[in-house]
C-alpha positions in Angstrom: 169.9 74.9 51.1 170.7 78.8 52.6 169.7 79.0 56.1 167.9 81.5 57.8 168.5 85.5 58.5 167.9 86.1 62.3 168.4 88.3 65.2 168.6 87.5 69.0 168.5 90.3 71.5 167.8 90.9 75.0 165.2 93.9 75.4 164.2 95.8 78.7 160.5 95.8 79.5 160.4 99.4 78.2 161.7 98.2 74.7 165.6 99.2 74.8 168.4 96.8 74.0 171.5 99.1 74.9 172.4 102.2 76.6 172.9 105.5 74.2 176.1 106.2 75.2 179.0 104.2 73.9 181.1 104.5 76.9 178.2 102.9 78.7 177.7 99.9 76.1 179.2 97.3 78.8 178.3 99.3 81.5 176.1 98.5 84.5 172.7 99.1 83.1 173.6 96.5 80.6 175.1 94.2 82.6 171.6 94.2 84.5 169.9 93.8 80.7 171.8 90.4 80.1 171.5 89.4 83.9 170.1 86.2 82.6 173.1 85.5 80.4 176.1 85.8 82.8 175.5 82.6 85.2 174.7 80.0 82.5 177.3 77.4 82.1 177.2 77.8 78.3 178.4 81.5 78.1 181.0 80.9 80.7 182.5 78.0 78.9 182.3 79.9 75.3 184.3 83.0 77.4 186.4 80.7 79.2 185.5 82.1 82.6 185.8 78.5 84.3 183.6 75.7 85.0 180.1 75.7 86.7 177.1 77.7 86.1 173.6 77.3 85.6 171.9 74.5 83.4 168.3 74.8 82.4 166.2 76.6 79.3 168.3 79.9 79.4 171.5 78.1 79.4 170.4 75.6 76.3 169.0 78.8 74.4 172.4 80.5 74.3 173.9 76.9 73.1 171.0 76.5 70.5 171.7 80.1 69.3 175.4 79.4 68.8 175.0 76.4 67.3 172.6 77.3 64.3 174.8 80.6 63.6 177.2 80.0 60.6 178.4 83.6 60.6 177.3 86.9 61.9 177.1 90.4 60.5 177.1 93.6 62.9 177.9 97.5 62.6 180.7 99.4 63.1 179.5 100.6 66.7 179.1 97.1 67.9 182.7 95.9 66.9 184.5 98.9 68.5 182.6 98.3 71.8 183.4 94.7 71.8 186.8 94.9 70.5 187.8 96.2 74.0 185.3 93.8 75.7 185.9 90.7 74.3 188.7 88.1 75.4 191.5 87.6 72.8 189.4 84.7 72.0 186.3 86.2 70.6 183.0 84.5 71.5 181.8 83.9 68.0 184.2 81.3 66.8 182.9 81.7 63.1 183.4 84.4 60.3 182.1 88.0 61.7 181.0 90.6 58.7 181.2 94.1 59.9 179.4 96.9 58.2 181.9 99.8 58.0 183.2 102.7 55.8 186.7 102.1 57.4 189.0 99.9 54.9 191.4 97.1 56.7 192.4 93.7 56.4 190.6 91.2 58.0 191.4 90.7 61.6 191.7 86.9 62.7 191.3 86.0 66.4 192.4 82.8 68.0 189.2 80.1 68.5 188.1 80.8 64.8 186.7 83.9 64.7 187.8 86.2 61.7 186.5 89.9 61.3 185.9 91.1 57.8 185.2 94.6 57.0 182.7 95.1 54.5 182.4 98.7 52.4 179.7 98.5 50.1 176.5 98.2 52.2 174.3 95.7 54.3 173.3 93.5 51.2 176.7 92.8 50.3 177.6 92.3 53.9 174.9 89.7 54.0 176.0 87.9 50.9 179.3 87.1 52.0 178.0 86.0 55.4 176.1 83.6 53.5 178.3 82.0 51.9 180.4 81.7 54.9 177.6 80.1 56.8 177.1 77.5 54.3 173.5 75.6 55.2 173.7 77.2 58.7 172.3 80.4 59.6 173.4 84.1 59.6 172.8 86.1 62.7 172.5 90.2 62.9 174.4 90.6 65.9 173.9 94.2 66.3 173.5 96.8 67.3 170.3 98.5 67.1 171.0 100.7 63.8 172.2 97.5 61.9 169.6 95.4 63.0 166.8 98.0 61.9 168.3 98.4 58.7 168.2 94.8 57.7 164.6 94.7 59.3 163.3 97.6 57.2 165.0 96.2 54.2 162.9 92.9 54.5 166.0 90.7 55.2 165.2 89.3 58.5 163.2 85.7 58.6 162.9 85.6 62.0 164.1 87.3 65.6 164.1 86.2 69.2 163.5 88.5 72.3 164.7 87.9 75.7 162.6 90.1 77.7 164.3 91.3 80.6 162.8 92.3 83.8 164.6 95.7 83.9 163.7 99.3 82.9 166.1 101.5 80.9 164.0 105.0 80.5 166.2 106.0 77.7 168.5 104.4 75.2 168.5 102.7 72.0 165.0 100.9 71.2 165.1 98.1 69.1 162.2 99.3 66.9 162.8 103.0 66.6 161.9 103.6 63.0 160.6 100.4 62.1 158.9 100.5 58.6 155.9 98.9 60.6 153.4 99.1 57.4 155.6 96.6 55.4 156.1 93.9 57.9 153.5 91.4 59.4 154.9 89.0 62.4 153.6 85.6 63.4 154.6 84.7 67.1 156.2 80.9 66.8 157.3 80.6 70.6 157.0 82.1 74.2 158.9 80.4 77.0 159.2 82.1 80.4 162.3 81.2 82.8 163.0 82.7 86.1 165.2 85.3 84.6 163.9 86.3 81.2 160.8 85.7 79.1 162.0 84.3 75.4 160.0 85.5 72.5 160.3 84.2 69.0 158.6 85.7 65.8 158.9 85.0 62.3 158.9 88.1 59.8 156.9 88.2 56.4 155.1 90.9 54.3 152.2 92.4 55.2 
C-alpha cells in the first residue's frame, strides 16, 4: 500500500520558512530558523559532522522523518541552493525528484541519493516518487512555492511544522497564496521542546 505524501518544515513565528533572496537561503537568518536542528545527534551523524550531539525529542523527530521517507520531491530553487551547500554525500540517501524545466540526466551522489529531473509537472514528479518510495512516504522537501503547489492541488496528506522562536519580518511565507477554501486541517499532534514547538496536521477537503 502506498505511503503518505507529507512535508516537514521549520517556520518562524511570523510565518516564514525561508529568506526571499536565493543568496540568503543558507545565510545567518536561515541558520537561526534551523537552530533546533543543528545540535542534534542524528543531524550530525547524517551529514557526517562527527560524533556527539543532543538526544531527546527534537533528535527523535529528525530521525523519524528521515526513516519514513522513501523518496523526496523538490523545486529547482531548493535544488540549486542545496547543490552548493550539501556535502558530497547528500543527506537524503533516497531518490529525489526535482521539478524543473531543465533537461538533464540523473545526478547520482555517494550514499544512495540520486537526483532525477522531471520536466512534466508536479503530478508526474509525485508519481515517480511514489513508485520509488514503495510503501514508505514521499516528502515534499521544498521550497515554499513547490510545497504550496502540492497543497493547492490536494496532493498532501499530512504536514509538520517546527515552530522556531525567531522572527523574519520578510521572506517566503509557507501559506502565501494557499487555496484555503478547499482545505480542512486537523491537528493530530503538538509537542513542545526547549528549542521548538512541533505541530502536525492532516489535510482533508473542506
